[in-house]
N, C-alpha and C positions, 0 to 999 in steps of 0.2 A: 504493499499500499504508499501510497504517497501521502505524507503526514505535515499537519503544519503545527509545531510545538510552541508555544506562546510561553515564556520562562523561563526556557528550556536551558539556560547558565545558572538557575536556582539550584537548590537544593534538592528538593523533590523533582524538580523538572530536570537536571543532569544526569541525576539514577535513572530516571525514567527513560530518557532518551538513548542512554548505552543498552538497556532491556530491549527496547523497541529496533535498535539498529541490530543487535544480537538476534534478533528473530526475523531480519531478513527485510525490513521496512525501511523505508527512505524517508528520511527525515530532514526535515528544516526548520531552524531554530530560529524563533523573533525574538530578541532580549534586546533591552535597552543599556544593562549592562551595569545601571545603579545600584543594584542588589545582587546583580549576579556576579559571575567571572566567567571569561572568555576561555580561560584553561580548565574548565569543570565540562567543555563540551566536548563529550568525541568526535576525534578528528575524522570518523567518518560520516558522521553528521554535517549539512551546510548551516553556518552562523551567521545570520543577517542581523546588523545592528539596527535596533531601529524601532517604533512603540506601536501597538496595537490600535492606536487612535489616526497613525498616518496611512491615508488612505491612497496615495501613492503605492508604498510600499506592500500592503494589503494587495493592490490589484495586481502587483507583479508577479507576488507569491501565491494567491490563490485558485487562479486557474488550473485545474487539472489534479487537486488534491482531493483524494477521498475523504478526509477526515480531519477536523481541527480538536487538540487537545490544549485547551486554554488554562495554564499553570501560574500564568502572570498574576502580580497584585500584590496588593500588602498587605503582612499578617500579624501584625502586632497589637497586641490588644491596648496596651497603656500609652501607646503612642497614639493609638487610634480616637481614644481619650482627650487626649492633650489638642491635634489635629484633626477632627471629624473631615473637614472638608479636603483634605487629602484623600481619604480614603473612599467617599463619595464619589471623587475625582475619578482617582485610580482606578477604582473596582467597580464602578459602575458605569459612570460617563463615558471615559474613554476604550472601555471595550464595545459599548453600543456601535462604535463605529464599525469595528470588525463585524461584529453579527450582520449590520447592514451591506458590507461588504461580501460576507458569507453568500446572503440570498443574490446578493448581484451576481455573482459567480457561481449560483446553482452547488455550493457547498453547503449539504444538508444535515452532517453530523459533527456533534461535539461532544466532548467530555471536558467535565467542568469540576476544577477543583473547589467545592465549598468547604464547609467548616461544621463543626459542633458547636461553635458560638452561636449559630441561629438560633438554639434552643434558650440561649440565656442560663436561669434558673429555674429549672426543672423541678414537677412535684414528685415524678417516680424515677429510679433506677432498676434497671437501666433504660436507658433512652431508646425507643423505638423511632421511625422514619415518621410513625403518626402523633409522637408528641407535638404538642401546642411549642411554634415558633415563636420569640419572646425574650430575643435578643437585649442583653445589656450593655452592651458596647456596640461601638459605630463600625468595629471590623465586623461581628457577627450581623449587624443590621446591613451592609455595604453590600455582605454575600448574599442576605436574603433579596437584597434590592435584583442582583443579579439572577438569581435563580426565577425570580418574576416575571422578567426582562424574558428568559430562555420559556415561560410558560406562555407567553403572549406571542413570541416570534413562534413556536411551536404552532400556536392555536391560528394564525394568521397568515407565516409564511411557510410551516411545514418543515418547518427546523427540527432534528431528531437531536435529542441530548439526553448522555447520563449524567447526574449530579454523583460527586462522592464528597459526603459530610465527614470531614478527618476528624478524628478525634488526635491526642498529641503524638508527631510522627518524632521516631528517634532511629538511631542507629548510623549505620554509612555501609558503602560497599565493603564486604569483609576484608578485604585484602590491602583496605584502609585510603584507596585512590581517589574514593570521589566522599565527600562526608559535609558536615554542615557549617556553614560559615558566615555569620551575620555580625554587621557592625552598628550598632551595639547588638551585642548577644543576648538575648533576653530568655531564651527556655534553658528551664532548669538544668537537663543532663550537660548539654553541650558546654551553659555558661562554667559548672562545675568541673569537667575534665578537662577544657581549658586551662581555667587555672591551675587546677592539679598538674597538667603538662608543662605551665611555664613556673613551677615550684609555690604557687603560692596555697595555700590551707586553709584559709579563713574563709566563709562561704556564708552568705546572707540566703535565708528562708523568708520571701515574703509573707508573711502574715502568721498567727500562730493560735487564733483566736474563732476560729471557725467551727461551724456545726458538725464536725469530723470527728472519729475518734481519738485522735493525737492532735486537732487544732490546724491542722496545716492541709491544705487542697488536695483533694483527690481525684489524680486524672487515669484515663486510658491510655496505655501506648501502644502504637503499632509500628511495628519496623518499616523503614521507608521502602525494602526492597519487597514486604507484600504488599505496599501502597503502589507500588510501579507496577506489580501484577496486577491488579485489579484495574489499572488504565488500559495495560495492553488488552485483558481479555474484553473490557467495557468496550474501546477501540474496534478490536475486531467484530464483535458482537453487532455495533452499529452500523458499521459496514456491509456485513452480510444480511442486513435486513431486521437485525434484532427489535425487539421492544425497547423505549425508553424506560427511566425508571431513575429515581432517589434512593443512594443507598448510605446508610453508617460504615463506617471502616474502623475495627478498633477489634481493641482481644477482646474484649467482652468482661475482662478484669482492672478494678481501679488500684491505685497504690499512691500512699499519701507523699508528700514531699521530704519529711523525715524517712520514709521508707525508701525514697530512691537516692537521697544524698546516702543512706545506711549500705544500700547496695553498688554504689558508686565506689564509696570507699573500700569495700570487700572487694570488688573485683580488681580496681586499679593497687589494692594492697600500701594504699598510702591514707595517712591521717587526715581527718576533715575537722577543722573549729567552727563550729554551727552557732551562727550570729542570727538571732530573730528579730528581722525588721517587720516595716508597717505593710499592709496587705496593697495590693496594686489597686486601682480602682478597677473595674469591670471584671474581675476575675471570679465567676462561680467558685460554691464553695467546693463540689461535686460533678463531675462529666465521667461518667461509665456506658458505655455503649452497647446494644444488643445489634449484630452484625449478622443476623439469621437471614435476612433479604438477601442480602449478598453472597452468602452461601447457598441459598434456595435457587435464587434466581440465576444468579452467574456461575455457580460453580466454585465462587472463590474459598480458598481456603488459606490463611496466615501460616507460613511456613517457617518464620522466624518470631514466633509468640511469645518467646520468655523475657522477660524484662532483662535477666543476666545477659543473653545473647544481645539483644539490642546494647547493652552499655559495653560489651565487649566488643562489637563492631565499631563502636563511636571511639573508643579509647584506643585502636588502633589506629583509627583516621587522626586523634588529637597528640594521640603521642607521637606520631611521625610527623604532623604537619602542624606544630603549635601555634603557626601564624597563619593556619590557614591555607588560603591560595596565595597568600602574600609570600610566602616563604622561598 
C-alpha cells in the first residue's frame, strides 16, 4: 500500500513507520519536525518536511495514496491547560485542511490517534468505548473535536476512519534504536529513565492526594510496538474495505505512579529519591482501559503487555541515548 503518515518523525510515528515499511508498505512521512526528529524516520520511508495544513504539499502527496495515518499533533496535558489555543489550532483546525485535501483527491481511509483523555474523569473502571466523553483538559477536548470532524466527513463525504484512544504509551524499539524523546519530557517513565541515565536520582511525582490506593495517579500502560501493530492492522483493514470503528488501546491493568517509579528502580538497579510535588492541572485520578473491542473486532492482542518489559525496552533506549536523538 501507498501510505501517508503524518507525525511520522515523532515517538509513536517513527516506530509505526518502521513497522509499516517492514511489512512492505510504501510510506511517506509528513512532519514539520518541531517536535519530531529526522533521524527517527526509517531511511526506507520518504520524509517530507511540512505541515498538515499546507494544501500545496498535500496536493502533491495525496494522489495515489491508499490511506492516511494521522499521528501529528500536540499531546501534553499540562501545556494544553496553559495554552489551549495551540491545541485547538494544531489538533483541529490545521488537520481540517488535510481532511479537505483527502476528499479532493479521493483518499477515503484514515487511521487517527486519539486519546483516553476524551473520557475525562470516568465514573466506572475499566473504561469502554461507550463511556461518556467529558474531557477535563484542552488536549482531550481537541482530540474529541477532531473525532467529531471525522463523523461529519464520514456522513457527508464517505471518509472511513478507525480511531484509537490511547492510554499511556511506553517502551521503545527493543534494540534501543528508536524511543521517546520529548523536550520537555512530561511522561513519567521516560522522565525518570532519562534522569537515571544522566546520573540524577531525585524524582518528583505530581500529586499524592488523589482518591487512589496510594494517593498517586493510576494509569494503564501500552507498549509502543503493540500500539504500532494496531495501527498496521487498522490500515490494512480499511484499505481492504473493512468497517470503521473506535477502539481503546491499553493493557487493561492500572499502575500507580509510585508503582511505576519502584518498577523503574528495580529494572535499572538504580536508587531513586522520590519527592512529592503538586498535582498537574487536568490530570484525572485513574484511567484504565477495556480493550475488548480491539481484540474482538480487529483481532489485536498486546504482545509486550508487562510493565517491566516496557520499562526494560525504554531503558535500553535511554541508557544508550541519554540525550535522545541529539546525542
